C-alpha positions as CSV (number, residue, x, y, z in Angstrom):
1,M,-51.5,-27.7,17.7
2,V,-49.7,-25.9,15.0
3,V,-47.7,-28.0,12.5
4,M,-44.5,-26.3,11.4
5,P,-43.9,-26.6,7.7
6,K,-40.8,-28.7,6.8
7,K,-37.9,-27.1,5.1
8,P,-36.7,-28.7,1.9
9,K,-34.0,-31.3,2.3
10,T,-31.6,-29.4,0.0
11,L,-31.8,-25.8,-1.3
12,R,-28.4,-24.4,-2.5
13,I,-26.9,-22.4,-5.3
14,E,-24.0,-23.8,-7.3
15,F,-22.0,-21.7,-9.8
16,R,-21.2,-23.3,-13.2
17,D,-17.5,-22.6,-12.9
18,S,-16.5,-23.5,-9.4
19,S,-12.9,-22.5,-10.0
20,K,-13.8,-18.9,-10.8
21,V,-13.1,-16.9,-7.7
22,I,-13.4,-13.2,-8.9
23,Y,-15.8,-11.7,-11.4
24,S,-15.5,-8.4,-13.2
25,S,-17.9,-6.1,-15.0
26,G,-19.4,-7.7,-18.1
27,D,-18.8,-11.3,-16.9
28,K,-21.6,-13.8,-16.9
29,V,-22.7,-15.3,-13.5
30,A,-24.3,-18.7,-14.3
31,G,-25.2,-21.8,-12.3
32,R,-28.1,-23.8,-10.9
33,V,-30.3,-23.9,-7.9
34,V,-30.4,-27.5,-6.5
35,V,-33.6,-28.6,-4.7
36,E,-34.4,-31.8,-2.9
37,V,-37.5,-32.3,-0.7
38,S,-38.3,-34.8,2.1
39,E,-42.0,-34.8,1.4
40,V,-44.3,-34.0,-1.5
41,T,-44.1,-30.2,-2.0
42,R,-45.9,-27.8,-4.3
43,V,-43.8,-24.9,-5.4
44,T,-45.4,-21.9,-7.1
45,A,-42.1,-20.3,-8.1
46,I,-38.3,-20.3,-7.7
47,R,-37.3,-16.6,-7.9
48,L,-33.6,-15.7,-8.4
49,Y,-32.1,-12.4,-7.5
50,G,-28.7,-10.9,-8.3
51,I,-27.8,-8.3,-5.8
52,G,-24.9,-5.9,-5.3
53,C,-25.1,-3.2,-2.6
54,A,-22.8,-0.9,-0.7
55,K,-23.8,-0.3,2.9
56,V,-22.5,2.1,5.6
57,R,-23.6,1.8,9.2
58,Y,-22.0,3.4,12.3
59,S,-22.9,5.4,15.4
60,K,-21.6,9.0,16.0
61,G,-22.7,10.1,19.4
62,K,-26.4,9.4,19.8
63,Q,-27.0,9.5,16.1
64,R,-27.1,6.2,14.1
65,C,-25.7,6.9,10.6
66,K,-26.5,4.6,7.8
67,D,-26.7,4.7,4.0
68,A,-26.8,2.3,1.0
69,I,-26.3,2.3,-2.7
70,D,-27.4,-0.5,-5.1
71,Y,-25.0,-1.5,-7.9
72,L,-26.7,-4.7,-9.1
73,K,-30.4,-5.6,-9.1
74,Y,-31.4,-8.6,-11.2
75,Q,-34.5,-10.8,-10.9
76,E,-36.0,-13.7,-12.9
77,V,-38.3,-16.6,-12.3
78,L,-36.7,-20.0,-12.8
79,H,-38.4,-23.0,-14.5
80,L,-37.7,-26.7,-14.6
81,D,-37.0,-28.1,-18.1
82,E,-39.3,-30.9,-19.3
83,H,-41.3,-30.9,-16.0
84,P,-45.1,-30.8,-16.0
85,T,-46.7,-27.7,-14.5
86,D,-50.2,-26.8,-13.4
87,S,-52.3,-24.1,-14.9
88,D,-51.0,-21.6,-12.4
89,G,-47.4,-22.5,-13.2
90,S,-46.7,-24.4,-10.0
91,V,-44.9,-27.8,-9.9
92,I,-45.0,-30.8,-7.7
93,L,-41.7,-31.9,-6.2
94,R,-41.4,-35.4,-4.9
95,P,-38.9,-37.0,-2.4
96,G,-36.0,-39.0,-3.8
97,N,-35.5,-36.7,-6.8
98,R,-33.0,-34.0,-7.5
99,Y,-34.3,-30.9,-9.2
100,E,-32.0,-28.3,-10.9
101,Y,-33.1,-24.8,-11.9
102,T,-30.5,-23.2,-14.2
103,F,-29.8,-19.5,-14.3
104,G,-27.5,-17.0,-15.9
105,F,-27.1,-13.2,-16.2
106,E,-24.4,-10.7,-17.1
107,L,-22.9,-8.1,-14.7
108,P,-23.2,-4.5,-15.7
109,Q,-20.5,-3.0,-17.9
110,S,-17.4,-1.2,-16.8
111,G,-17.9,1.9,-14.7
112,Q,-21.2,0.7,-13.1
113,L,-19.8,-1.6,-10.5
114,V,-17.5,-1.1,-7.4
115,S,-15.0,-3.8,-6.2
116,S,-16.1,-5.9,-3.2
117,Y,-15.1,-4.6,0.1
118,K,-15.6,-5.4,3.8
119,G,-14.5,-2.9,6.4
120,K,-15.1,-1.9,10.0
121,F,-18.1,0.4,9.3
122,G,-19.3,-0.6,5.8
123,S,-19.2,-3.2,3.0
124,V,-19.7,-3.8,-0.7
125,E,-21.2,-7.2,-1.2
126,Y,-22.5,-9.2,-4.2
127,Y,-24.6,-12.4,-4.0
128,V,-27.1,-14.5,-5.7
129,K,-30.3,-15.3,-3.7
130,A,-32.9,-18.0,-4.5
131,V,-36.3,-17.9,-3.0
132,M,-38.7,-20.9,-3.0
133,E,-42.3,-19.9,-2.8
134,R,-44.8,-22.5,-1.5
135,P,-48.6,-21.9,-1.2
136,G,-49.8,-21.7,2.3
137,Q,-46.3,-21.9,3.7
138,S,-43.5,-19.5,4.4
139,D,-40.9,-18.9,1.7
140,V,-37.5,-20.5,2.0
141,E,-34.3,-18.8,0.6
142,C,-30.6,-19.3,0.3
143,K,-27.7,-17.1,-0.7
144,K,-24.4,-17.5,-2.5
145,Y,-21.8,-14.7,-2.4
146,F,-19.2,-13.9,-5.1
147,E,-16.4,-11.4,-5.3
148,V,-16.2,-8.6,-7.8
149,E,-12.9,-6.9,-8.6
150,E,-12.9,-4.0,-11.0
151,P,-9.7,-3.8,-13.1
152,I,-7.3,-0.9,-12.4
153,D,-4.5,-0.6,-14.9
154,V,-1.4,1.0,-13.3
155,N,0.1,1.6,-16.8
156,T,-2.1,4.7,-17.4
157,P,-0.2,8.0,-17.8
158,D,-1.6,9.4,-14.5
159,L,-0.5,6.4,-12.4
160,M,2.9,6.2,-14.1
161,S,3.8,9.8,-13.2
162,P,6.2,10.3,-10.3
163,A,5.2,11.7,-6.9
164,T,7.5,14.0,-4.9
165,G,7.4,16.0,-1.7
166,V,9.5,18.2,0.6
167,K,9.2,18.6,4.4
168,E,11.0,20.7,7.0
169,K,10.5,21.3,10.7
170,K,12.2,23.7,13.0
171,L,12.7,22.5,16.6
172,T,13.0,24.2,19.9
173,C,14.2,23.1,23.4
174,M,12.9,25.1,26.3
175,L,12.0,27.9,23.9
176,I,15.6,27.9,22.6
177,P,16.1,27.2,18.9
178,D,17.4,23.7,18.3
179,G,18.0,23.5,14.5
180,S,15.8,21.8,12.1
181,V,15.0,18.4,10.4
182,S,14.2,18.2,6.7
183,F,13.9,15.7,3.9
184,T,12.9,15.3,0.3
185,A,11.3,12.1,-1.1
186,K,10.3,10.8,-4.5
187,I,8.8,7.6,-6.0
188,D,8.9,6.8,-9.7
189,R,5.2,6.2,-10.1
190,K,1.9,6.2,-8.2
191,G,0.4,2.9,-9.3
192,Y,1.5,-0.5,-7.9
193,C,0.1,-4.1,-7.7
194,E,0.5,-6.8,-5.2
195,G,4.1,-8.1,-5.0
196,E,5.7,-5.1,-6.6
197,N,8.4,-3.1,-4.9
198,I,8.1,0.6,-4.3
199,C,11.5,2.2,-4.8
200,I,12.0,5.3,-2.6
201,D,14.5,8.0,-3.2
202,A,15.0,10.3,-0.3
203,K,17.5,12.6,1.5
204,F,17.3,13.3,5.2
205,V,19.2,16.2,6.8
206,N,19.5,16.4,10.6
207,S,20.5,19.9,11.7
208,C,19.3,19.6,15.3
209,S,21.0,18.1,18.4
210,R,18.9,14.9,18.5
211,I,19.1,11.5,16.9
212,I,16.4,11.0,14.3
213,V,15.2,7.8,12.6
214,P,13.6,7.9,9.1
215,K,10.8,5.4,8.3
216,A,8.3,4.6,5.6
217,A,5.0,2.7,5.6
218,I,1.9,2.1,3.5
219,I,-1.2,3.7,5.0
220,I,-4.8,2.6,4.3
221,T,-7.5,5.3,4.8
222,H,-11.1,4.1,5.1
223,T,-13.7,6.8,4.6
224,Y,-17.4,6.3,5.4
225,R,-20.1,8.8,4.6
226,A,-23.7,8.7,5.8
227,N,-26.4,11.2,6.9
228,G,-24.1,14.1,5.9
229,R,-21.4,12.9,8.3
230,T,-18.0,11.4,7.7
231,K,-16.0,8.7,9.6
232,V,-12.4,8.0,8.9
233,F,-10.4,5.0,9.9
234,R,-6.6,4.6,9.2
235,E,-4.2,1.7,9.6
236,K,-0.5,1.2,8.9
237,I,1.0,-1.8,7.2
238,S,4.2,-3.0,5.6
239,A,6.7,-0.6,7.1
240,V,10.4,-0.1,6.6
241,R,13.0,1.9,8.5
242,G,16.4,3.5,7.9
243,N,19.5,4.1,9.9
244,H,19.8,6.4,12.8
245,I,21.0,9.9,11.8
246,I,23.1,11.7,14.4
247,S,23.3,15.4,14.9
248,G,24.8,17.4,12.0
249,M,24.7,14.4,9.6
250,S,22.5,13.4,6.7
251,D,21.4,10.1,5.0
252,T,20.3,9.2,1.6
253,W,17.9,6.5,0.4
254,Q,18.6,5.4,-3.2
255,G,15.9,3.0,-4.3
256,K,15.0,1.8,-0.8
257,E,12.4,-1.0,-1.4
258,L,9.1,-1.5,0.2
259,R,7.1,-4.5,-1.1
260,V,3.4,-4.1,-1.6
261,P,1.7,-7.0,0.3
262,K,-1.6,-8.7,-0.6
263,L,-4.1,-5.8,-0.6
264,R,-7.5,-5.1,-2.1
265,P,-7.4,-2.7,-5.0
266,T,-8.3,0.9,-4.4
267,I,-12.0,1.5,-4.1
268,L,-13.1,3.9,-6.9
269,G,-16.5,5.3,-7.9
270,C,-18.4,4.8,-4.6
271,N,-20.0,7.8,-3.0
272,I,-20.3,6.4,0.5
273,I,-17.1,4.3,0.9
274,H,-13.6,5.3,-0.1
275,M,-10.5,3.2,0.5
276,D,-7.3,5.0,-0.5
277,Y,-3.6,4.2,-0.1
278,T,-0.7,6.5,0.6
279,L,3.0,6.1,1.1
280,M,3.9,7.8,4.3
281,I,7.5,8.8,4.8
282,Y,8.2,10.1,8.3
283,V,11.0,10.9,10.7
284,H,10.8,10.0,14.4
285,I,12.2,12.9,16.4
286,P,12.7,12.4,20.2
287,G,10.7,15.0,22.2
288,S,8.7,16.2,19.2
289,D,5.9,15.1,16.8
290,K,6.9,13.1,13.8
291,L,7.7,14.9,10.6
292,T,5.5,13.2,8.0
293,L,5.0,13.3,4.2
294,E,2.3,11.3,2.4
295,L,2.6,10.5,-1.3
296,P,-0.4,9.2,-3.2
297,L,-0.6,5.5,-4.1
298,V,-3.1,3.5,-6.1
299,V,-3.2,-0.3,-5.7
300,G,-4.3,-1.8,-9.0
301,T,-5.0,-5.2,-10.6
302,I,-3.0,-5.0,-13.9
303,P,0.7,-5.0,-13.1
304,F,3.3,-2.5,-14.5
305,T,4.6,-3.5,-17.9
306,G,6.8,-0.5,-18.7
307,F,10.2,-1.2,-20.4
308,A,12.1,1.7,-18.8
309,S,13.2,0.2,-15.5
310,R,15.2,1.5,-12.7
311,T,17.9,-1.1,-13.3
312,S,18.4,-0.1,-16.9
313,S,18.8,3.6,-16.0
314,M,21.3,2.7,-13.3
315,S,23.3,0.5,-15.6
316,S,23.5,3.2,-18.2
317,E,24.8,5.6,-15.6
318,V,27.4,3.1,-14.5
319,G,28.4,2.6,-18.2
320,N,28.9,6.3,-18.7
321,S,31.0,6.6,-15.5
322,S,33.2,3.7,-16.5
323,A,33.7,5.1,-19.9
324,S,34.8,8.4,-18.5
325,S,37.1,6.8,-16.0
326,S,38.8,4.8,-18.8
327,L,40.3,8.1,-20.1
328,V,43.9,8.7,-19.3
329,S,44.3,11.5,-16.8
330,M,47.4,13.1,-15.3
331,P,47.9,12.7,-11.5
332,S,47.2,15.8,-9.5
333,A,49.8,17.6,-7.5
334,P,50.2,16.6,-3.8
335,P,48.3,18.7,-1.3
336,S,49.9,21.4,0.8
337,Y,50.1,20.8,4.6
338,S,48.9,24.4,5.0
339,E,45.5,23.2,3.7
340,I,44.9,20.8,6.6
341,P,42.2,22.2,8.9
342,L,43.4,22.9,12.4
343,H,40.1,21.8,14.0
344,S,40.8,18.1,13.1
345,C,43.8,18.2,15.4
346,L,42.1,19.7,18.5
347,D,41.6,18.1,21.8
348,P,38.8,15.5,22.4
349,F,35.4,17.0,22.5
350,I,31.9,15.8,23.6
351,K,28.7,16.8,21.8
352,P,25.2,16.1,23.2
353,L,22.7,14.4,20.8
354,L,19.5,14.2,22.8
355,D,18.0,17.0,24.8
356,D,15.3,14.8,26.4
357,Y,16.2,11.8,28.5
358,S,14.8,9.7,31.3
359,E,17.5,7.3,32.5
360,D,19.9,8.4,35.2
361,D,19.2,12.0,34.5
362,C,22.1,12.0,32.0
363,P,21.8,13.0,28.4
364,I,23.2,10.9,25.6
365,F,26.5,12.1,24.2
366,M,28.6,11.3,21.2
367,R,32.4,10.9,22.0
368,A,34.7,11.6,19.2
369,R,38.1,9.9,18.8
370,E,41.1,11.5,20.4
371,Y,43.4,13.3,18.0
372,H,47.0,14.2,19.0
373,Q,48.6,17.1,17.2
374,I,51.5,15.6,15.2
375,P,53.8,18.0,13.3
376,P,53.8,17.2,9.6
377,P,57.0,15.8,8.1
378,A,59.2,18.2,6.2
379,Y,58.3,18.4,2.6
380,T,60.4,20.0,-0.2
381,E,60.5,19.6,-3.9
382,V,63.9,18.1,-5.0
383,C,65.0,17.6,-8.6
384,E,66.1,14.0,-9.0
385,H,69.1,15.0,-11.4
386,A,70.4,17.6,-8.9
387,L,70.3,15.1,-6.0
388,I,72.4,12.6,-8.0
389,S,75.0,15.3,-8.9
390,K,75.3,16.4,-5.2
391,T,75.9,12.9,-4.1
392,Q,78.7,12.4,-6.6
393,V,80.4,15.5,-5.4
394,L,80.4,14.3,-1.8
395,I,82.0,11.0,-2.7
396,V,84.8,12.6,-4.8
397,S,85.7,14.9,-1.9
């Protein structure tokens, strides 16, 4: 009959600062390994490991792709203070006592670590592992994970520079040209942090016969590399939409806001895992593929602290316009009726907006208001003094 060795009553890792949730490069990871036994136990060593590793694992067809990179490898043998040891360095642990092995080590300096990450096909994990070695018995171990977040300052010149783009698409309907859809977009900077608003400036022009809808969203792109192959996974979050734009019309976004939700910072410096963000501005076009534009985004950890804000620039523009409007100006001459376009007085008309439809086999139309041609009133320039004189003459006669 084989007697299974008993596991220790308690074997756990406790960090010194339990309130510390996130660690960064250069920080000290310190704590203790707590051990309690239910029977007399000889322990030859308590080994502590600090481990940080990026792993990728996925299947592509029949091939299983996997890869790994180590970012933290620390090891030490822990000792009990003021506790008798044998000649071989082993100690005797007895029931009813609580034994604490203290430890502490520093994380590598900046540029040598990658922020913690957990995705669909890979992860970057950091943890402390304690292994209890017992003579003639199997080892017992425990783990304690901790988060690493490398600082990314969005106030660097590169991340404070604006990002712009232009897109245009020509459309056809049954091989017949159907105009085009185009837009330009701009954001003031590329770097943002959680809770900040992305202010989008854009102009959309609809020159086709369909109704279009502009939208914007934050896109996360996960890229995994292993065995010379690449796997990409994309997801859309935190979207915003604009108003419908009918045929022949345009719309403008002036500082349309899209709030950055709680996101992990951009993964930088890892050769097998990339996590990038982009701001995708796109137009939904019925019966055609979306017209999309992606502007680069970096989600950082140190918020924007620039003094030049959008509000101040807008207030200065308002101040300049109010100052110019305060100047005294002479009223302009009345317009001539000959300048009124005749097409505004034509009969009612109907204009199709969508060329693809599915309900009742009837396209969607836009009906304009009915205009009736009304002759303009007589208009002549009369001198006020001459009018008074003529009236007096009539009364005398």
